[in-house]
C-alpha positions in Angstrom: -15.1 178.2 76.7 -13.5 175.6 74.0 -9.9 175.4 73.1 -9.0 173.6 69.9 -5.2 172.8 69.6 -5.9 171.2 66.1 -3.5 174.0 64.6 -0.6 172.0 65.6 -2.2 169.0 64.2 -3.1 167.6 67.5 -6.0 165.2 68.2 -6.7 167.0 71.6 -9.0 169.6 72.3 -9.8 171.5 75.7 -13.3 172.3 76.8 -14.6 173.4 80.2 -17.6 172.4 82.1 -19.3 173.3 85.3 -17.2 172.4 88.3 -17.2 168.6 88.8 -17.1 168.2 92.6 -14.4 165.5 92.3 -12.0 166.7 89.6 -10.3 169.9 88.3 -9.3 168.1 85.1 -10.8 165.2 83.4 -8.9 163.1 80.7 -11.3 161.4 78.3 -10.2 159.2 75.5 -7.1 157.3 74.6 -4.0 159.5 74.1 -1.0 159.0 71.9 1.4 156.6 72.7 4.1 159.2 72.5 2.5 162.3 74.4 6.0 164.2 74.5 9.4 164.0 75.4 10.3 163.1 79.0 11.0 166.1 80.9 11.6 166.9 84.5 9.8 169.7 86.5 9.6 170.7 90.2 6.2 171.1 91.2 5.3 172.3 95.1 4.6 169.3 97.3 1.0 170.5 98.4 -0.1 171.3 94.7 1.4 167.9 93.6 -0.5 166.1 96.4 -4.0 167.8 95.5 -3.5 167.3 91.6 -3.0 163.5 92.0 -6.4 163.2 93.3 -8.1 165.8 91.4 -7.0 165.1 88.0 -8.7 162.0 86.6 -6.2 160.3 84.5 -2.7 161.2 83.6 -1.0 163.8 86.0 1.4 164.6 83.3 -1.2 165.4 80.6 -3.4 167.2 83.0 -0.5 169.5 84.0 0.2 170.0 80.3 -3.6 170.9 79.5 -3.6 173.4 82.4 -0.7 175.3 81.0 -2.2 175.1 77.4 -5.4 176.4 79.0 -3.5 179.4 80.7 -1.8 180.0 77.4 -5.0 180.2 75.4 -6.3 182.6 77.9 -3.4 184.9 77.7 -3.4 184.8 73.9 -7.0 185.7 73.6 -6.5 188.5 76.1 -3.2 189.8 74.5 -1.5 189.5 77.9 1.9 188.5 79.1 1.9 186.6 82.4 4.5 188.1 84.9 5.4 185.5 87.5 6.4 186.7 90.9 7.9 183.5 92.5 9.2 185.6 95.6 5.6 185.9 96.7 4.8 182.1 96.5 3.5 180.8 99.7 4.1 177.2 98.6 8.0 177.5 98.3 8.0 178.6 102.0 7.5 175.0 103.4 4.7 176.5 105.8 2.9 173.5 107.6 -0.3 175.3 107.2 -1.1 176.0 103.7 -4.6 177.5 102.8 -6.4 176.3 99.8 -6.3 179.8 98.4 -2.5 179.9 98.8 -2.7 176.9 96.4 -5.2 178.2 93.8 -5.8 181.6 94.8 -9.5 182.5 93.5 -9.2 186.2 94.1 -6.4 188.8 93.6 -3.2 187.1 93.0 0.2 188.4 94.4 2.2 185.7 92.4 0.8 186.7 88.9 0.3 189.9 87.0 -0.9 190.4 83.3 0.2 193.3 81.7 -0.7 193.9 77.9 1.6 192.1 75.6 3.6 194.4 73.6 6.6 192.0 72.7 6.6 188.2 71.7 7.0 187.0 75.5 3.8 185.0 76.6 5.4 184.3 80.1 8.2 185.6 82.3 10.0 184.8 85.6 12.8 186.6 86.9 15.6 184.8 88.9 16.1 181.0 90.2 13.0 179.6 91.4 13.6 178.0 95.1 13.2 174.1 94.9 12.3 174.1 98.5 9.0 172.1 99.5 9.0 170.8 95.8 9.0 167.2 94.2 10.7 166.2 91.2 8.3 165.0 88.6 9.1 163.5 85.0 6.4 164.2 82.7 5.7 164.1 78.7 6.3 167.4 77.4 5.0 168.0 73.9 7.5 169.2 71.5 5.1 172.4 70.3 4.7 173.5 73.8 8.4 173.1 74.8 9.4 175.1 71.6 7.0 177.8 72.6 8.0 178.2 76.0 11.9 178.3 74.7 11.2 180.9 72.2 8.4 182.9 73.9 9.2 182.5 77.5 11.8 184.1 79.8 12.9 181.8 82.5 13.4 177.9 82.9 11.0 176.0 80.8 10.1 173.8 83.8 9.1 176.6 85.9 7.3 178.5 83.1 5.2 175.2 82.6 4.3 174.8 86.3 3.4 178.4 86.8 1.2 178.4 83.6 -0.5 175.5 85.0 -1.1 177.0 88.0 -2.4 180.1 86.2 -4.9 177.7 84.4 -6.0 176.5 87.9 -6.7 180.1 89.1 -8.8 180.9 85.9 -10.8 177.5 86.6 -11.4 178.4 90.1 -12.5 181.9 89.3 -15.0 180.6 86.9 -15.7 177.5 89.0 -15.4 175.0 85.9 -13.7 171.8 85.2 -11.2 171.4 82.5 -12.1 168.3 80.0 -9.1 167.1 77.9 -10.7 165.2 75.0 -8.6 162.9 73.2 -9.9 162.1 69.4 -8.5 159.4 67.5 -7.2 160.8 64.0 -9.3 159.2 61.2 -7.5 159.3 58.1 -9.9 160.0 55.1 -7.4 160.7 52.1 -4.0 159.1 51.5 -1.8 160.5 48.8 0.8 158.0 48.6 3.7 157.4 46.1 5.1 153.8 46.4 8.9 153.4 46.2 10.1 151.8 43.1 12.5 149.4 45.0 10.3 146.7 46.3 12.5 145.6 48.8 11.3 148.5 51.0 8.7 148.0 53.6 4.9 148.1 52.4 3.4 151.7 52.6 0.5 150.4 55.0 3.2 149.2 57.4 5.0 152.4 57.4 1.6 154.3 57.9 0.9 152.0 60.7 4.2 153.1 62.4 3.5 156.7 61.6 0.1 156.7 63.5 1.9 155.9 66.6 4.0 159.1 66.6 2.7 162.7 67.6 0.9 163.6 64.5 2.8 167.1 64.5 6.0 165.4 63.8 7.6 163.8 60.7 9.2 160.5 60.8 13.0 160.4 60.1 13.6 160.4 56.3 14.6 157.0 54.8 16.8 156.8 51.7 17.2 154.7 48.6 20.9 155.3 47.8 20.9 152.9 44.7 17.8 154.9 43.1 19.1 158.1 44.3 15.7 159.0 46.3 14.8 160.1 49.7 11.4 159.2 51.1 9.5 160.8 54.2 6.1 160.3 55.4 4.2 163.5 56.4 0.8 163.9 58.3 -0.9 167.2 57.8 -4.2 168.8 58.2 -6.1 170.1 55.2 -8.2 173.5 55.3 -11.3 171.4 55.5 -10.0 169.8 58.7 -9.2 166.3 57.0 -5.9 164.6 58.1 -3.9 163.7 54.8 -0.8 161.3 55.1 1.6 161.7 52.0 4.8 159.9 51.2 7.2 162.5 49.9 9.9 161.7 47.5 12.8 164.1 46.9 16.0 163.5 44.8 19.2 163.1 46.9 
């Protein structure tokens, strides 16, 4: 199974391989320096301890990738994930937690997946207990945060955690490992219109700054009030898969 997230102009792809005896998730390649806005989540202590040793690479990126994997599966099946957190054994603080309580590989009392007949992708009712959890600061990409905000019912942080756990459940059932591949964006075409005002920074300098940002975002526009123009660099993906950087100029 392969998940390509290039629709959001992201140089990240998710693929699965046969189960690695050491890792549930492997991070390959060098991620963007800005892999998302800082966001705090509460994750059950036993799950946090396990993921720390069974994710090769960034724990933050691993959790996000698992959530994306769970979302991709739900989209493909046209299901909505119903989360029954009152049945979650990890929130009861039991000193004896079985592996199947962390990542159930059979019937799950935590999740149900009815046919999706609305825009809701994941739903959780009521406030989730913070007992037996640890606070974790992660990088939450804007596209994922927006989707959970607009198509999720419940707190974004808890929806993310349970979607990641659902991704783990799927991987356990298939006995696979999720591989997160970061592929550097190679700009093969540039459509640039240089500002008339030569006191502005060189285009090459601006492009080098743009490449440090998540590729599905636009940089803050800069204005030339004397000449009456606004400039904005835009990185977009063409239909043939190439990335195009444009300097867009509009009249103020």
